[in-house]
C-alpha positions as CSV (number, residue, x, y, z in Angstrom):
1,M,-13.6,40.4,9.1
2,L,-10.8,40.6,11.7
3,D,-11.4,39.7,15.2
4,R,-10.3,42.0,17.9
5,R,-7.0,40.0,18.7
6,A,-5.9,40.0,14.9
7,A,-6.8,43.7,14.7
8,A,-4.8,44.6,17.8
9,M,-1.8,42.5,16.6
10,I,-1.8,44.3,13.3
11,F,-2.1,47.7,15.0
12,V,0.8,46.9,17.4
13,A,3.0,45.6,14.5
14,G,2.3,48.6,12.5
15,G,3.3,50.8,15.4
16,L,6.5,48.9,15.9
17,I,7.4,49.1,12.3
18,L,6.8,52.7,12.3
19,H,9.0,53.1,15.5
20,V,11.7,51.1,13.8
21,L,11.8,53.0,10.6
22,I,11.8,56.4,12.2
23,S,14.5,55.4,14.8
24,L,16.8,53.9,12.2
25,F,17.2,57.2,10.3
26,G,17.4,59.3,13.4
27,E,15.1,62.0,12.0
28,E,12.6,62.2,14.7
29,S,14.4,60.4,17.5
30,E,14.4,61.2,21.2
31,A,17.7,61.1,23.1
32,S,17.8,59.7,26.6
33,E,19.2,62.0,29.4
34,D,21.1,58.9,30.7
35,P,23.9,58.0,28.3
36,A,24.1,54.4,29.4
37,A,20.3,53.9,29.2
38,L,20.4,52.6,25.7
39,A,23.0,49.9,26.7
40,T,21.2,48.6,29.7
41,P,17.8,46.8,30.4
42,M,14.9,48.9,30.7
43,E,11.9,48.3,33.2
44,G,8.5,47.3,31.8
45,G,10.0,46.7,28.3
46,G,10.7,50.2,27.4
47,R,11.6,53.6,28.7
48,R,8.0,54.8,28.6
49,G,6.4,51.8,27.2
50,I,6.3,50.9,23.4
51,F,2.9,52.4,22.6
52,L,3.7,55.9,24.1
53,E,7.1,55.9,22.2
54,V,5.3,55.2,19.0
55,V,2.7,57.9,19.5
56,D,5.3,60.4,20.4
57,Y,7.0,59.9,17.0
58,L,3.9,60.6,15.0
59,P,4.0,64.2,14.7
60,A,6.7,65.4,12.1
61,K,9.6,67.4,13.4
62,P,12.0,69.4,11.3
63,V,15.3,68.3,13.2
64,I,16.3,65.4,15.3
65,A,14.5,67.0,18.3
66,M,15.8,66.1,21.8
67,G,15.0,69.0,23.9
68,E,15.5,72.7,24.4
69,E,18.5,72.7,26.7
70,E,21.8,74.2,25.6
71,T,25.2,72.6,26.5
72,Q,27.5,74.6,24.2
73,G,27.5,77.8,22.2
74,K,26.3,77.7,18.6
75,G,29.6,78.5,17.2
76,S,31.6,75.7,19.1
77,R,32.6,72.6,17.2
78,N,34.5,70.9,20.1
79,G,33.1,69.3,23.2
80,R,35.2,68.6,26.4
81,V,34.5,65.1,27.7
82,G,36.3,62.6,29.7
83,T,38.7,60.3,27.8
84,P,36.8,57.3,26.6
85,G,37.8,54.2,28.7
86,S,37.4,50.5,27.8
87,V,36.3,47.4,29.8
88,M,40.1,46.4,29.4
89,G,41.4,49.1,31.7
90,R,41.9,52.4,29.8
91,G,41.3,55.2,32.3
92,A,39.1,58.3,32.1
93,A,41.4,60.7,34.3
94,E,42.5,62.8,31.4
95,E,40.1,65.2,29.5
96,E,40.4,65.8,25.9
97,E,38.6,67.8,23.2
98,R,36.9,65.6,20.5
99,P,35.9,67.7,17.4
100,L,32.3,67.7,16.5
101,P,31.8,65.4,13.5
102,Q,30.0,66.7,10.4
103,R,27.4,64.0,10.6
104,F,26.1,65.4,13.8
105,I,25.6,68.8,12.2
106,D,24.1,67.4,9.1
107,G,21.7,65.2,11.3
108,C,20.6,68.1,13.2
109,L,20.2,70.2,9.9
110,G,22.7,72.7,10.7
111,D,21.6,73.4,14.4
112,M,25.1,73.7,16.0
113,T,23.7,73.8,19.7
114,E,21.7,70.7,19.3
115,A,24.4,68.9,17.3
116,M,26.9,69.8,20.0
117,R,24.5,68.6,22.8
118,R,24.0,65.2,20.9
119,W,27.8,64.9,20.4
120,N,28.5,65.4,24.1
121,L,26.0,62.6,25.0
122,T,27.7,60.3,22.5
123,C,31.0,61.0,24.0
124,E,29.7,60.3,27.4
125,W,28.0,57.1,26.1
126,R,31.4,56.1,24.6
127,R,33.2,56.5,27.8
128,E,30.6,54.8,30.0
129,Y,30.1,51.8,27.7
130,G,33.7,51.4,26.8
131,T,33.1,51.8,23.1
132,D,36.6,53.3,22.3
133,G,38.1,50.1,23.8
134,I,35.7,47.6,22.3
135,L,37.8,46.3,19.5
136,D,40.3,45.4,22.1
137,E,37.8,43.3,24.2
138,P,37.6,39.4,23.9
139,Q,34.6,38.2,22.2
140,P,33.8,34.6,23.5
141,Y,30.4,34.5,21.9
142,F,31.4,35.7,18.4
143,D,31.2,32.2,16.6
144,L,28.0,31.3,18.5
145,I,26.4,34.7,17.4
146,K,27.4,34.4,13.9
147,Q,25.9,30.9,13.7
148,C,22.7,32.0,15.4
149,Y,22.3,35.7,14.0
150,P,22.8,35.6,10.4
151,S,24.1,39.1,9.7
152,W,27.4,40.0,7.6
153,Y,29.1,42.8,5.7
154,C,29.7,41.8,2.1
155,G,30.3,43.8,-1.2
156,E,30.0,47.6,-1.7
157,G,27.2,49.6,-3.2
158,I,27.4,51.6,-6.6
159,N,29.0,54.6,-4.6
160,G,31.5,52.4,-2.7
161,D,29.3,52.3,0.5
162,P,29.4,49.1,2.8
163,V,26.5,46.7,2.4
164,Y,25.1,45.0,5.6
165,W,23.0,41.9,5.0
166,E,20.8,40.4,7.8
167,R,18.2,37.6,7.8
168,S,15.8,38.7,10.5
169,G,13.6,35.6,10.2
170,Q,16.4,33.2,11.0
171,V,17.7,34.5,14.4
172,D,17.9,31.7,16.9
173,Q,17.8,33.6,20.3
174,P,16.8,30.7,22.4
175,R,19.9,28.8,21.3
176,M,22.1,31.7,22.2
177,R,20.4,32.1,25.5
178,V,21.1,28.5,26.5
179,A,24.8,29.1,25.9
180,G,24.7,32.0,28.1
181,C,24.6,34.8,25.4
182,G,21.6,37.1,26.2
183,I,20.5,40.5,24.8
184,D,23.3,42.4,26.6
185,E,26.0,40.2,25.0
186,L,24.3,40.4,21.7
187,L,24.1,44.3,21.9
188,R,27.8,44.5,22.7
189,H,28.6,42.3,19.8
190,Y,26.5,44.5,17.6
191,V,28.4,47.6,18.8
192,M,31.8,45.8,18.3
193,V,30.9,45.0,14.6
194,T,29.7,48.5,14.0
195,E,32.9,50.0,15.4
196,F,35.0,47.6,13.2
197,C,33.1,48.6,10.1
198,W,33.8,52.4,10.8
199,V,37.2,52.1,12.3
200,K,38.9,49.4,10.4
201,L,37.0,48.8,7.2
202,Y,35.6,52.1,6.1
203,P,37.2,54.8,8.1
204,D,35.6,57.6,6.2
205,E,33.0,59.9,7.9
206,T,31.2,60.3,4.6
207,K,30.4,56.6,4.1
208,K,26.9,55.4,4.8
209,T,25.5,51.9,5.2
210,I,23.2,50.0,2.7
211,T,21.2,47.8,4.9
212,V,19.4,44.7,3.5
213,F,17.0,43.1,5.8
214,S,15.4,39.8,4.6
215,V,12.1,39.3,6.7
216,E,11.4,36.0,5.1
217,G,9.8,33.9,7.9
218,V,9.0,36.8,10.1
219,G,5.5,36.8,11.4
220,I,3.6,39.3,13.4
221,R,4.2,37.5,16.6
222,D,8.0,38.0,16.1
223,L,7.7,41.7,16.5
224,A,7.7,41.3,20.4
225,G,9.6,39.7,23.2
226,E,13.3,39.2,23.0
227,A,13.5,39.8,19.2
228,F,11.9,43.2,19.6
229,D,13.7,44.1,22.7
230,F,17.1,43.6,20.8
231,L,15.9,45.4,17.7
232,R,14.7,48.4,19.7
233,R,17.7,48.8,21.9
234,S,20.0,48.3,18.9
235,I,18.2,50.7,16.6
236,H,18.0,53.3,19.5
237,L,21.8,53.1,20.0
238,I,22.6,53.4,16.2
239,S,20.3,56.3,15.6
240,E,21.7,58.2,18.7
241,H,25.2,57.6,18.4
242,Y,25.8,56.9,14.7
243,P,23.8,59.5,12.9
244,E,23.8,59.9,9.2
245,R,25.3,56.6,8.6
246,S,22.3,55.1,6.7
247,A,22.1,55.4,3.0
248,V,19.0,53.2,2.4
249,I,17.3,50.3,4.1
250,M,15.6,47.4,2.0
251,I,13.3,45.2,3.6
252,T,13.3,42.4,1.2
253,N,11.3,39.1,0.8
254,A,8.6,40.9,2.7
255,P,5.2,39.0,3.2
256,S,2.1,40.5,1.9
257,W,1.0,41.8,5.3
258,F,4.2,43.7,5.5
259,A,3.4,45.7,2.4
260,V,-0.1,46.4,3.6
261,L,1.1,47.8,6.8
262,W,3.6,50.1,5.1
263,K,0.8,51.6,2.9
264,I,-1.1,52.4,6.1
265,I,2.1,53.8,8.0
266,R,3.6,55.7,5.0
267,P,1.6,58.8,5.3
268,M,2.9,59.2,9.0
269,V,6.5,59.0,7.9
270,N,8.1,62.1,6.5
271,E,9.2,62.3,3.0
272,R,13.0,62.2,3.6
273,T,12.5,58.8,5.5
274,Q,10.2,57.5,2.8
275,K,12.8,57.9,0.1
276,K,15.3,55.9,2.1
277,V,13.0,53.0,2.8
278,K,12.3,50.3,0.3
279,I,9.9,47.4,1.1
280,V,9.6,44.8,-1.7
281,S,8.4,41.1,-2.1
282,K,10.7,38.2,-2.8
283,K,9.8,38.6,-6.6
284,E,10.9,42.2,-6.6
285,T,14.0,41.8,-4.3
286,L,16.8,41.4,-7.0
287,E,15.7,44.4,-9.1
288,C,15.6,46.7,-5.9
289,L,19.0,45.5,-4.8
290,K,20.6,46.3,-8.3
291,E,19.3,50.0,-7.9
292,F,22.0,50.5,-5.2
293,I,24.5,47.6,-5.5
294,P,26.3,46.3,-8.6
295,E,25.0,42.8,-9.6
296,E,28.4,41.4,-9.1
297,N,28.4,42.5,-5.5
298,I,25.0,40.8,-4.8
299,P,25.3,37.3,-3.4
300,V,24.0,34.5,-5.5
301,E,21.5,33.6,-2.7
302,Y,19.7,36.9,-3.6
303,G,19.8,36.4,-7.3
304,G,23.3,38.1,-8.0
305,K,26.6,36.8,-9.1
306,L,28.9,37.2,-6.0
307,R,30.2,34.0,-4.5
308,F,33.5,33.0,-2.8
309,G,34.5,29.5,-3.9
310,D,32.2,26.5,-3.4
311,G,29.6,26.0,-0.7
312,V,26.4,27.5,0.7
313,D,26.3,31.2,1.8
314,T,29.9,31.9,0.9
315,A,29.3,35.5,1.0
316,R,28.2,35.2,4.5
317,W,31.1,33.3,5.7
318,K,34.0,34.2,3.4
319,S,33.6,37.7,2.3
320,P,36.9,39.9,2.8
321,Q,35.0,42.0,5.4
322,E,34.0,39.0,7.5
323,V,37.3,37.3,7.2
324,A,39.1,40.4,8.4
325,L,36.6,40.6,11.3
326,R,37.0,37.1,12.4
327,E,40.8,37.3,12.3
328,H,40.7,40.3,14.4
329,V,38.4,38.7,17.0
330,L,40.6,35.6,17.0
331,A,43.7,37.8,17.5
332,V,42.2,39.7,20.5
333,N,40.9,36.6,22.1
334,K,44.3,34.8,21.8
335,K,45.9,38.0,23.3
336,Y,43.7,37.7,26.4
337,G,43.7,33.9,26.6
338,V,40.0,33.6,25.8
339,E,38.4,30.7,24.0
340,M,35.2,30.7,21.9
341,V,32.0,29.3,23.4
342,I,30.9,26.4,21.6
343,D,27.6,24.9,21.9
344,D,26.5,21.2,21.2
345,K,25.4,22.0,17.6
346,M,28.7,23.6,16.9
347,K,30.5,20.6,18.3
348,E,28.5,18.3,16.2
349,A,29.4,20.1,13.0
350,Q,33.1,20.2,13.9
351,E,33.0,16.3,14.4
352,K,31.2,15.9,11.2
353,A,33.8,18.0,9.5
354,K,36.6,16.0,11.0
355,G,34.9,12.8,9.9
């Protein structure tokens, strides 16, 4: 029989997983009235507290409900916003009309008023966060983050969609923090990589990401603190400002307690989201991946056939997508005279490679 502490931990973990799944697909999310709120620290660990956020998501809603107010007429497909600026100095003096993307209309199930309201919030966020200029912004922590936060784009799905891979159980946030890279820097890196995907690699409004999270090594205690703070903020940001970009999310190498929680949570999640979520054990991982990704595009580390030359984790370091991303970052850093931050472990690795 579970003691109170263990039962409480499982309850909280279940609530957080439910929160993550719903937020990821943006079907029942709640927009912040402050466009910058999702990119800044929040008092008390959350906008209204994690528990209240989870409870608010439980009732099913037919659309991406974010309020009743109207900002544009139902027939309008253009929003007038300030010209997005960037941290590198682009101004916001001019105004321009940015057409309403079809993704926002689809995400709001055809509600033009709600779609326009959400699009205007996104345009405001892009201006204030400098999103349109982020690809021209130096990234001194890029190599460090890539070392400590195993995540990469590699291969394509059966329908040509990009595949994003992440090993959530191997993130080393203490190491990043010691080097001066906190949650804010990590979040900005995440936005930069997302922009690179949709602007440079796959500039197609119809493309959606196949996401593969490996949670091997993740424990219930990992669903709290810095790790969850970053997860919560990044998922909120993606669901609010990049709607209809998720094709499917596969949570692979899941421990037994994860599957048990999903069985409990599943009835609370609407059917549309259920169909997009796959939670599988280590034994089931390869077969699940093959439902959406050709075997030749699955890295050998996951049981597939994809590798790029000799070495370990070649898909993570040498995929065409990752090579293009790093070349872009190096060019921007060189343009502004910015060097990469290198910690002691990276220096040791460099010395070993030279020797």
